[in-house]
N, C-alpha and C positions, 0 to 999 in steps of 0.2 A: 707131238709138237713141242719144241723146246722154247721156253720163255727167255728172253734176254735178261741176264743178271742185272738187277737194279744198280745204279751208281750213287744213290743217296739213301740215307736212313728213311726219310719220309716215303720215298719211292718203294723201298723194300717192304715197309709196313703197309703200303697201299696194295702191293702184290699179295702179301700175306693175308690181308683182309678179303681180297677177291678170291683167294684160294680157299678161304674158310666160309665162303658164301653158303648159306643154308645151315650152318652149324648153330649150336646153341649160342645165343648172344653173350652169355656169361663166359663161355669158352673163348669166344672171340676177343672179349675184353682181356682176359688173362693172358692169351697168346700174344696180343699186341704189346701189353705192358712188359712181359718177360723178354720179347724180342728187342724192344727199344732198350731196356735196361742192359741187356747183354751188348748190343752194338754200341751204345754210349760208353760203356765201360771199356770196351776194346778200343774205341776211338780216344779215350782219355789215357790209356796206357801206351798209345803210339802217337805222341804229339808230332806234329808236322806231316802226318800221313793223312791223305784225303779220305773221304767217306767212301769213295769208290774202291780205293785200295784196301780199306779195312774190310768192306763187305766181300771183296774177292778173296781175301786171305782166310776169312772165317767161313766161306761157303762150304769148305770141305769139312769143317768141324761142327759148326752149328746147323748148316744146311741152307739150301736155296728156299725161297718162301714156299714153294709146292711141297718140298720135303718137309719142312717144319710143320706145315698144316696137316700133312698125312700123319706125322708123329703125334700130333696133339689129338687128332681124331682117334687114333688107336689107343693112346694113353688113356683118354677119357673113357673109353669102353672098358679097359682093364680096371681102372680105379673104381668105376661104378659097380662092376661086379665084385670087386674085393670089399668095398665098403657096405654094399647092400646086403641086408640079412637074407638068409636062404628063404625063398618063398615057400609058404605052407603048401602042402599037397593040395592039388585042386579038388574042390568039392562041387559036385554037379547038382546035388539036391538043394532046394531052398533052405531047408533046415540046417544042412551042413555049411552053407555059406553064412547063414545067420549066426550060428554058434562059433564057427571057425574064426571069427574076428578076435576071439580071445587069445589066439596064437599070433596075432599080428602086432609086432612091437611098434609099428607106426601109429596105431591107434592110441597107445599110451603116450607116446611122445607128442602127439597132436593134443592130447587132453592136457598134458603139462604146459604145452605152449599156450592153450586157451586160458589156463590159470594165470600163466606169467604175463599174458598180454595186457592185463589190467595195469600192472606196475610199469611195463614198458610203455604202454599207451599214455599213461599220465606223464612219464618223464619225457617222451618225444613231443607231446603236445605242449608242455610247459617250455621245453627247449626252443621249439620253433617260434611259439608266440612271443616269448620273452626276447629271443634273439632278433626276430623280425621287428618288434616294436623298438628296441634300442637302436637297431640299424637305421630305421627310418628317422628316428629322433636325433641321432648323432650324425646323420648324413651331411647336414649343413656345416659341421665342424671338421676341421682337419683331422682330429682324432677318429672321427667316424669312418673314414675311409679304410684304415687298417682293421678296424672292428668289423666292418661289413665283410671284408675279405676273410678274416678269421671265421666268422659265422658261417659263411657259405662253405668254407673248407671243412668246418666241423660237421656240417650236414652230410657231406660226402663220406667223412669217416664213420659217422653213425649208420649210414646206409650199408657199409661193409659190415659193421657189427650186427645189424638186423639181418643182413644176408646170411651171416654164418648161423644165426638162430633158425632161420627159415630152412636152410639146408639140412642142418643137423636134425631138427625136430620134425620138419614137415617133408623132407626128402626132395625139395625142389632145388635143382642145380642153380647156385648163385655165384657171382664173381668171387674170386679169392685174391684178386689183385685190385688195386685202385683203378679208376677210370684212366684209360689211355689218353694222353695229351702230347701233342708235338712239342718237344722241348726246344726245337730250333726256333720257335716263334718268340718274338719279344715278349717281355713280362706283361705289358699292358694289353697285348693281344690275347695272351693266355687268360688274363684276369677277365677280359671282356667275354672271352668264350664261355667261361664259367658261368657268367651272368645270363648269357643268351642260350646256354644248353638246356633243352627241354627237360633233361633228366633232373637238373637242380630243382626245378619248380615242381616236377612230378613227386620227387622225393619228399619235399616239404608237404605236399598234399597228402602223401602216404602217412607221414608222421602225424598230420592233423586228424586224419581219419582213424588213426589207431586208437584214439581215446574212445569214441563211441563204439568202435569195433571191440576194444579191449573190454569195455563194460558189458557189451552183449555176450561176448565169448564167456567171460567170467560168470555172468548171471546164468547163462544156459547150462554150463557144465556143473556149477555148484547146485543149482535147483535139481537137475536130473540125478546127479550122484546122491544128493541128500535124500530126495524122495525114495530112491532105490534102497538105500541103506535103512531108512526108517521102515520101509515095507517089509524088508528081510528081518530086521532086528525085532520088530514088535512081536510077531508070533514066537520067535525064539525066546524072548524074555518071558512071555506068558507061560510057555511050556517048561522053562527051566525053573522059574521062581514062583510059579503058582498063581492062582487067580484070587483076587480080592474083589468083592462087589464094590463098584464105583457108584458115583452119584447118579449115573444113567440107568442103573439097575441091571446092566449086563456088561459093564466095562471092566477093565483090569488096570490096576496100578502097576506101572512098569518101573517108575523110579520115584522115590519119596525124598523130597528135600524139605522136611519139616511141613510147613503148611502148603508148600508148592509140590503138586503131585503131577507127574507125567502119566496120562491115562489114554488108552486105546478103547474106543467104544465099539470096535467091530465084534460082532457076534462069534461065538467059538467056532462055528462051522465055516466062517469065512477066513479064518486065520491061515489055513493051508493055501487058499487062493491069494491071499495078500502076500505070502511068501513067494509063490511062483511068479506073481506079477512083479515083485521087486527084483527077482533074478532076471526075468526077461527084460525088464527096463534097464538093467545094468549092461546087458548085451547091447541093447538099442543105443545106450549112451556111448558105447564104444564106436558103434557105426556112425553116430552123429559126429563124434569127435574126429574120426578119420575123414569123413566126407567134408567137414568144415576145414580141416587141415589141408586137404587137397585144393579146395577152392581158394583158400587164402594164399597158398603157395603160387597159384597162378596169378592172383591178384598182385602179390608182391613182386613177382617176376615182370609184370607188365609195367608197373610204375617205377621200380627200381632198376630195371635193366633194359627192357625193350623200348622204352621211350627214347633211349639214346640213339643217335644216328650213326649207323655203321656204313657210311658211304652213300 
């Protein structure tokens, strides 16, 4: 069944959106933005030419909506395969799956994201609270109108920045282009759409939630890693540097800072168990980081992308 070629840019974009039904929302956003950019540039280079004529002339080079949709779907698969690290060989045993996490780069990038989330969470929370407070405070003044517009625009820019962090570190496909907006609409209508778009408000909610989430992520990963390192380092320090009787009667001085002494009171027979526990907890920490990264990627996708209305 052949679809009639659209005669206007909004109609072209609507057909493209329909052809991409069921695709990743981030892919849909990128495809709509790229298509409008290309069609608008062609229209600007051919003044006096109608939108229908421009679309008809570029149908052979850029493609009809269904052709463009198919190209984007194929390209997405190819790019994902190229960017994705080779998967580790499948392990059927529980032990193999548990220890195999050490070869998964996504576990390490997720761990780094959890550490970074404290800084980004503080920044996002401060930006939204300060910007929203000033926007409401200045709304009664003439200068407040452009300030509010700039603030809402900055929120959309920050959502793209956060999206890149989520995609690179957590592996969740996020938009690589700004949110599509019909440029044929009047400026006032486009500004009103920005205020009524559910994505604007869900993005600000995401930024507000990033502060408590960032604190939680940072605390969890630092605690688990620190305890693991201490459990591994304590026995090694005792075995390498010898044992001095501590105030407990069976403890060992690990580090001496004058009057301040770092001591482990574990009995000698428990040191190997302490070392094994520390190693196992490090593997467990990688699993926790990878799991949290997967869940946070889905959470970010829901608030930063899927809340937008695609038809």
